[in-house]
C-alpha positions in Angstrom: 69.1 -27.0 37.0 71.1 -24.1 35.6 69.8 -22.4 32.4 72.6 -21.3 30.1 72.8 -20.0 26.5 74.7 -22.1 23.9 75.9 -21.4 20.4 76.8 -23.8 17.5 79.3 -22.6 14.9 79.6 -23.7 11.3 82.0 -26.5 12.2 79.3 -28.0 14.5 81.1 -27.1 17.7 78.8 -26.1 20.6 80.0 -23.6 23.2 78.4 -22.3 26.3 78.1 -18.5 26.4 76.8 -18.0 30.0 77.5 -19.2 33.5 81.3 -19.2 33.0 82.3 -16.4 35.4 81.9 -15.9 39.2 83.0 -13.4 41.8 82.9 -13.3 45.6 80.7 -10.5 46.8 82.2 -10.4 50.2 85.6 -11.1 51.7 86.4 -14.7 52.8 88.4 -15.1 56.0 90.0 -18.0 57.8 91.2 -17.6 61.5 93.1 -20.4 63.3 92.2 -22.7 60.4 94.4 -24.5 58.0 91.6 -26.6 56.5 90.9 -25.6 52.9 87.3 -24.4 52.3 85.3 -23.2 49.2 85.6 -19.5 48.7 81.9 -18.3 48.8 80.9 -17.2 45.3 83.8 -18.7 43.4 82.0 -21.9 42.1 80.8 -22.7 38.6 79.1 -25.7 37.1 81.0 -27.8 34.5 79.6 -30.3 32.0 80.7 -33.9 31.5 82.8 -34.5 28.4 84.0 -30.9 28.1 87.4 -29.3 28.5 87.7 -26.0 30.2 90.5 -23.4 30.7 90.1 -21.7 34.1 91.8 -18.7 35.7 91.5 -16.8 38.9 93.6 -14.1 40.6 93.1 -13.8 44.3 94.3 -10.8 46.4 94.7 -11.5 50.1 95.7 -10.0 53.4 97.3 -11.9 56.3 99.7 -11.6 59.1 103.1 -13.1 58.3 102.6 -15.9 60.8 99.4 -17.1 59.2 99.9 -16.8 55.4 97.7 -18.3 52.7 97.2 -21.4 50.6 94.8 -22.4 47.8 93.5 -25.4 45.8 91.1 -26.1 42.9 88.3 -28.4 44.0 84.7 -29.3 43.3 82.2 -32.0 42.9 83.1 -32.8 39.2 85.4 -35.6 38.5 88.3 -35.0 36.2 89.7 -37.2 33.4 92.7 -35.0 33.8 93.5 -31.6 35.3 96.6 -29.5 35.5 97.0 -26.1 37.1 99.7 -23.8 38.4 99.5 -21.3 41.2 102.0 -18.4 41.3 102.0 -16.3 44.5 103.4 -12.7 44.3 104.1 -10.6 47.4 104.6 -7.2 45.9 107.1 -7.7 43.1 108.5 -10.9 44.5 107.4 -14.4 43.4 107.1 -16.2 46.7 105.8 -19.6 45.3 105.1 -21.3 42.0 103.4 -24.6 42.4 101.9 -27.1 39.8 99.2 -29.6 40.4 97.8 -32.5 38.4 94.9 -33.5 40.7 91.9 -31.7 42.2 92.4 -30.6 45.9 96.2 -30.2 45.5 97.5 -27.2 47.4 99.2 -24.3 45.5 100.5 -20.9 46.6 101.2 -22.1 50.1 103.3 -19.5 51.9 103.4 -18.3 55.5 105.5 -15.2 55.5 103.3 -12.9 53.4 101.0 -10.0 54.3 99.5 -8.7 51.0 99.9 -11.5 48.5 98.1 -12.3 45.2 97.8 -15.9 43.9 97.1 -16.4 40.2 95.9 -19.9 39.3 95.5 -21.0 35.7 94.8 -24.5 34.3 92.9 -26.9 32.2 90.4 -29.5 33.3 88.9 -32.4 31.2 85.6 -33.2 32.9 84.6 -36.8 33.2 81.4 -36.3 35.3 79.5 -33.1 35.6 79.6 -31.1 38.8 81.2 -28.0 40.1 84.6 -26.4 39.9 85.6 -24.2 42.8 88.5 -22.4 44.5 89.5 -23.1 48.1 91.4 -21.1 50.6 92.9 -21.5 54.1 95.7 -20.2 56.3 99.1 -21.9 55.7 99.8 -21.9 59.4 97.2 -21.6 62.0 97.1 -18.1 63.5 94.6 -16.2 65.7 94.7 -13.3 63.2 92.6 -13.7 60.0 93.9 -14.5 56.6 91.5 -13.1 54.1 90.6 -13.3 50.4 89.5 -9.8 49.4 86.0 -9.0 48.0 85.5 -8.9 44.2 87.9 -11.7 43.2 86.9 -13.7 40.1 86.9 -17.2 38.7 86.6 -17.4 34.9 86.1 -20.6 32.8 86.3 -20.9 29.0 85.2 -24.1 27.2 87.9 -25.2 24.8 86.3 -28.4 23.5 
């Protein structure tokens, strides 16, 4: 299993100090592919009975006929989850989408070339597993849509 450091405060609350952040060490591309897939490196383990705030900001490149889309997924089961994806293309907000279930698409836009999707949310974990971010083209195109290198996923336990 995964070894992590924990701390207990004077109120008896236990929080995990390690294993809460991840980054992709290489770009992640999809070509002629609208099927969402886990972005390599952006997966973290979550514990049963815990509530986590999570956030990721993902910079992309694509041709305007392929675009981008994202989802929050994983092997953990959620008692509840809500998250919002906001896609900016330069200074323009191209999409703002909310989700209340794992594997729900957010930030789905075709006509973008250098977009950034920010996803923020909270998950109450029923059964332990992983939490990950997924990516695909919004419309199948022979030119790649890519999540750039050094994007991050951060979790913070809130109960």
